[in-house]
DRENDO-649655 format. One record per residue: x, y, z of N, C-alpha, C in turn; residue in one letter. Coordinates in steps of 0.2 Angstrom, whole numbers, padded with zeros to 4 digits, always signed. Layout:
XYZXYZXYZA ...
This chain:
-0124-0141+0003-0126-0135+0005-0120-0130+0004X -0121-0124+0006-0116-0119+0006-0116-0115+0012X -0110-0112+0013-0109-0108+0019-0107-0101+0018X -0110-0096+0020-0108-0089+0018-0101-0088+0021X -0098-0083+0018-0091-0081+0020-0092-0077+0026X -0088-0079+0032-0089-0075+0038-0084-0069+0037X -0086-0064+0041-0082-0057+0040-0075-0059+0042X -0074-0063+0047-0067-0065+0049-0063-0068+0043X -0066-0071+0038-0063-0074+0033-0063-0070+0027X -0066-0064+0027-0066-0060+0021-0059-0057+0019X -0057-0057+0013-0051-0054+0011-0052-0046+0011X -0047-0043+0014-0047-0036+0015-0043-0033+0009X -0044-0026+0008-0040-0023+0003-0033-0022+0006X -0028-0023+0002-0021-0022+0003-0017-0017-0002X -0013-0013+0001-0009-0009-0003-0002-0011-0004X +0000-0014-0010+0007-0017-0011+0012-0012-0013X +0018-0012-0010+0023-0007-0012+0029-0010-0016X +0031-0007-0021+0036-0010-0025+0041-0004-0027X +0048-0004-0025+0051-0010-0022+0049-0010-0014X +0049-0017-0012+0046-0018-0005+0050-0016+0001X +0051-0010+0002+0055-0007+0007+0051-0001+0011X +0051-0001+0017+0048+0004+0021+0053+0008+0025X +0052+0015+0026+0048+0019+0022+0049+0019+0015X +0044+0020+0011+0045+0021+0004+0047+0028+0002X +0052+0029-0003+0054+0036-0004+0053+0037-0012X +0052+0043-0014+0050+0045-0020+0055+0043-0025X +0062+0044-0024+0067+0043-0028+0068+0035-0030X +0064+0031-0027+0064+0024-0028+0059+0022-0034X +0056+0027-0037+0051+0026-0042+0046+0021-0039X +0042+0023-0034+0038+0018-0030+0032+0017-0034X +0030+0010-0035+0023+0009-0038+0019+0006-0032X +0013+0008-0032+0008+0006-0027+0003+0002-0031X +0001-0004-0028-0004-0008-0032-0010-0010-0026X -0016-0009-0028-0022-0010-0024-0024-0017-0025X -0024-0021-0020-0027-0028-0021-0032-0030-0016X -0037-0034-0018-0043-0036-0014-0048-0040-0017X -0053-0042-0014-0058-0046-0017-0063-0042-0020X -0063-0036-0020-0068-0031-0023-0067-0031-0030X -0071-0027-0033-0072-0027-0041-0065-0024-0044X -0062-0027-0048-0056-0025-0052-0058-0018-0056X -0054-0013-0056-0055-0007-0060-0060-0003-0056X -0062-0004-0050-0067+0000-0047-0063+0003-0041X -0056+0004-0042-0052+0007-0036-0053+0014-0035X -0054+0016-0029-0054+0023-0027-0047+0025-0023X -0044+0030-0025-0037+0031-0021-0038+0037-0017X -0035+0037-0011-0035+0043-0007-0028+0045-0005X -0026+0052-0005-0020+0054-0004-0021+0059+0002X -0017+0058+0007-0017+0062+0013-0025+0063+0016X -0028+0057+0015-0035+0057+0018-0040+0060+0014X -0039+0062+0008-0044+0065+0003-0044+0061-0003X -0050+0061-0006-0051+0057-0012-0047+0060-0018X -0043+0056-0021-0038+0058-0026-0040+0056-0033X -0043+0060-0037-0046+0059-0043-0041+0057-0049X -0035+0058-0047-0030+0058-0053-0029+0050-0055X -0030+0046-0051-0029+0039-0052-0035+0034-0051X -0037+0030-0056-0043+0026-0056-0041+0019-0057X -0034+0017-0059-0032+0011-0061-0030+0007-0054X -0029+0001-0054-0027-0003-0049-0019-0002-0046X -0015+0001-0051-0009+0003-0049-0006+0009-0052X -0001+0012-0049+0002+0018-0052+0009+0020-0049X +0013+0024-0052+0019+0026-0050+0018+0032-0046X +0021+0033-0040+0020+0039-0036+0024+0044-0038X +0021+0050-0039+0025+0056-0041+0025+0062-0036X +0022+0061-0030+0021+0066-0025+0022+0062-0018X +0025+0065-0014+0025+0063-0007+0019+0063-0004X +0017+0059+0001+0011+0059+0005+0009+0052+0007X +0003+0052+0010+0000+0046+0013-0005+0043+0009X -0005+0037+0006-0009+0034+0001-0013+0028+0004X -0020+0028+0002-0024+0022+0003-0028+0021-0003X -0031+0015-0003-0035+0013-0009-0041+0010-0006X -0047+0010-0010-0053+0007-0008-0056+0003-0014X -0058-0003-0012-0061-0008-0017-0068-0010-0014X -0073-0008-0018-0080-0011-0016-0080-0018-0015X -0082-0020-0009-0082-0027-0007-0077-0029-0003X -0071-0026-0002-0066-0028+0002-0064-0022+0006X -0066-0016+0005-0065-0010+0010-0058-0006+0008X -0057-0002+0014-0051+0003+0013-0045-0001+0016X -0039+0001+0012-0033-0002+0014-0029+0002+0019X -0025-0001+0023-0020+0002+0027-0017+0008+0023X -0014+0013+0027-0011+0018+0023-0003+0017+0022X -0001+0019+0017+0007+0019+0015+0009+0026+0014X +0015+0028+0018+0018+0034+0017+0023+0034+0012X +0024+0039+0008+0029+0039+0003+0033+0046+0005X +0039+0046+0007+0043+0051+0009+0047+0054+0003X +0050+0060+0004+0054+0064+0000+0060+0066+0003X +0062+0062+0008+0068+0063+0013+0075+0062+0009X +0080+0065+0011+0087+0065+0008+0090+0059+0011X +0089+0057+0017+0092+0051+0020+0087+0047+0023X +0087+0040+0022+0082+0036+0025+0085+0029+0027X +0082+0027+0033+0084+0020+0035+0078+0015+0033X +0079+0011+0029+0074+0006+0027+0074-0001+0029X +0068-0004+0030+0068-0011+0032+0063-0014+0027X +0063-0021+0026+0059-0024+0021+0051-0023+0023X +0047-0022+0018+0040-0020+0019+0036-0025+0023X +0037-0031+0022+0033-0036+0026+0034-0035+0034X +0029-0037+0037+0029-0036+0045+0034-0040+0048X +0038-0037+0053+0043-0041+0056+0041-0042+0063X +0044-0048+0066+0043-0050+0073+0049-0050+0076X +0049-0049+0083+0055-0049+0087+0059-0055+0086X +0065-0055+0085+0069-0061+0084+0071-0062+0077X +0067-0059+0072+0068-0060+0065+0075-0057+0063X +0078-0060+0059+0084-0057+0056+0082-0052+0050X +0085-0046+0050+0082-0041+0046+0088-0037+0042X +0087-0036+0036+0092-0032+0033+0090-0024+0033X +0095-0020+0035+0093-0013+0035+0097-0010+0029X +0094-0005+0026+0097-0001+0021+0097+0007+0023X +0103+0009+0023+0103+0017+0025+0105+0020+0018X +0101+0024+0015+0101+0027+0009+0101+0034+0009X +0105+0037+0004+0105+0044+0004+0106+0047-0004X 
């Protein structure tokens, strides 16, 4: 027999940042990639909460500061990623950190 996939086990849409530092900054030539179990090539992008028609592919290089999200039919809306245009920034690795983890900080200007 077969068992339907439970909602708790469903893959959600994720927004991957390259290079993998947070906060992301424009002068790093940031590439955003939308990943999820939804239909490839059916990505919808949002910038600052509004539908952003300029990009339809699964990845692109950011050219404007703002808050970005992507949506894939079947796996939903990703968490948002902010890309800054600041002159000085303190960065940490993008993956989630837990208390007690060793972490490398980058102060960049």
